[in-house]
N, C-alpha and C positions, 0 to 999 in steps of 0.2 A: 838089443844087446842085454844080456843078463849078467848080474853080479853075483858071484858065489861067495858066501860067507863061511869061514872055517869055524870050528868049535870055539877057538880062542876069540874070534871076532864076536861071536854070539855071547860068550861069557863076559867079554868086556862091555858090550852094550847092556847086558842084563845088570851087571854090578854098577855101572855108571848110572843107569836108570834108577836102581834102588837107592844109591847114594844121593842122587838128586831129590828123590822123594823124601828121604830123611832130612835133607837140607831144607826143603820147603816146610816140613813140620817144625824144624827148629826156628826158621824165620817167623813162622806164625806164632809160636809159643814164646820165644825169647825176645823177639823184636816187635811183637804186636802188629805184624803185617796182616792185611786181609788175605784171604785165600787167592783172590784174583791177582793181587799185587805180587804175592810170593811166587805163584806159578809163572806169571809173566816175566818176572825178573830172572827166575831160574832158567826158563826156557831160552830167553834172549841171551843171557850170559853163556849158557852151555853151547848154543849154536854158534855164537861169534867166536868164543874161545877155541872150540874144537876146529872150526873152519880155519882159524888163524894158524893153529898148530899144523894142520894138514898142509896149508900153504907154505909153511916153513920146512916141510919135508917129512913130517911125522906120518906114520901109517894110521889108518882109521882107528884101530884098537887102541894104540898108544894115545892118540889125540883125545878120544872120548874119556879114557881113564884119567889122563892128566888134567883135562878140563874140569872133570868132576872133583878131582883131588884139590886143585887150586881153589875152586869155589868153596869147598868144605873148609879148607884151611883159612880162607879169608873170613868166613863166618865164625870159626873158632876164635880167631884173634879179636874180632869185633865184639863178640859176646863176652869173652873173657875180659876185655878192656872195660866193658860196661858193667858187668855183674860179678866178675871174678869167679866165674864158673865155666866148666866145659861140659855142655849137655851130653848125656849118654847117647842121644840120637846121632850126634856128630862123631863120637867115638866109634859107634857102630858103623857109620858110613865109611870111615877110614879102614876099619877092619874088613868091611865088605869089599872095598876096592883092592885090598891086599890079595884077594882071590884072583885078581887079574892084573897084578902089578907087572909092568912091562920089562922086567929085568931077567926073566928066565931062572930065577932062584928056585931050587927044589922046595917042596912043601915043608920038609923037615927043617931047612934053613930058616924059613919064615917063622915056623913055630918056635924055634930056638930064639930067634930075634925078639918075638913077642914075649916069651917067657923071661928072657934075660933082662930086657929093659923094664918090663913090668915088675919083676922081683927087685931090681936095683932101685927103682923109684919107690917101691913099697917100703924097702928098708930105710931109705932117706926120709920118707914120710913118717915112719915110726920114730926115727931119731928126733925129728922136729916135734912130734907129739910128746915125747918124753921130756923135751926141753920147754914144753908149754907153748910151742909155736905151731899149732895145728894149721894155722892159716898160711904158713910159709909155703907149704906144698900140699895141695889137697888131693883127695882121691880121684878127682877128675883128671889131674895131671898124671897120676899113676896109670889110669886106664888109657889115657891118650898116648902115653909113652909106650904101652904094650902094643897098641894098634900101630903106632909109628914103627916099632921094631918089626912087626909082622910085615909091614909094607916094604921096608928097606933092608931087612935082614940085620943080624947082630952087629957086623962091622960098621956098615954105613949108618945104622941106627945110632950107634954110639957116637959116630962122627957128628950126626945131627944134634945129639944132646950136648956135645962139647960146643958146637957152634951156637946153639940156643943159649947155653949158659954164659958164654962170652958176650953175646948180644944183650942179654938181660942185665949182666953186671955193668956193662957200658951204659945202659939206660939208667941204672940206679945211681951212677956216678954223675949224671947230669942234674945239677941242682937248679930248680927254677929261681930266677932272680926276682921276678915280680911278685911272687907269693911265697916267701920263705916259711910261712906258718903252715902251709899245706904240705902234708907228707906225700912224697912221690911214690906211687906204686908202679910195679912192673910185673903184671901177671905173667907167669911162666908160660902159659898157653900161647901167648903171642909169639914168644921166641921159638917154642916147639913147632908151632904150625908153620912159621916162616922157614925154619930150618928143614922141615920135612919137604917143602916145595923146592928149596934150593938144592938140597942133596939129591933129591929125585931127579931134578933137571941135570945136575952134574953127572949122575950115573948114566943118564940117557944120552947126553950130547957132548960131554967133555971127556968121557972115558974112551980110550982107544979101542 
C-alpha cells in the first residue's frame, strides 16, 4: 500500500522540520543542552505529540505543525522565564510554521496579521522606551507578536494578545507571601506563547 502526500502535506512536514531544527538550536544555545540531548528530546517530543494529535482525530499535516508549534511555544515560555529574552531562532520558527498554518487563511490575511501586531507592539515598545521602561516590552516581544499575527491572522492574533495580557496582569497581581522583598516578574513572552497555542487550538477544534 502506498501513501500519497499532497503539496500541503509536504509543506507542513518541511516547515515543522525546520521549526524543530531551530528549536534544537535554541535549546543548545539558551538552555546549554548537548547536541545529543537536544536532538533526542526534540525528536521524542515531536513524535509523541504528533502521534497523540493524530489519535485525537487531527490529520497528519495539522498534527505535525501543531506539535512543532506547541514545542516552540513551550521553549519560548521557559527561556523567557529564565532569561527575559525571546530568541530570534524561535521567532523565526513560528514565522516558518505560519507558512503551513492549518486554518486556510489567505497569504494576504497572514501578512496583515503579522504587520498589524508587529506595528502595534512596536508602538507600545516605543511608548515604554520614552517613559524609560525599555525592559517592560522588549523587541523580542515585538518580533514574536508579528510571528504570532502571521500564524493566527489579525483578528485571532489580537484575541491572543488580549488573552496574554489578561493572564500576565493576573500573574502580576499574585504577590508572593514568603519572599515579599523579591520583585515578581512576569515576562510577556510566557503569556504570548501560551495564548498562541490556546487560540490556535480554539480555531482548530472549537470553531464550528
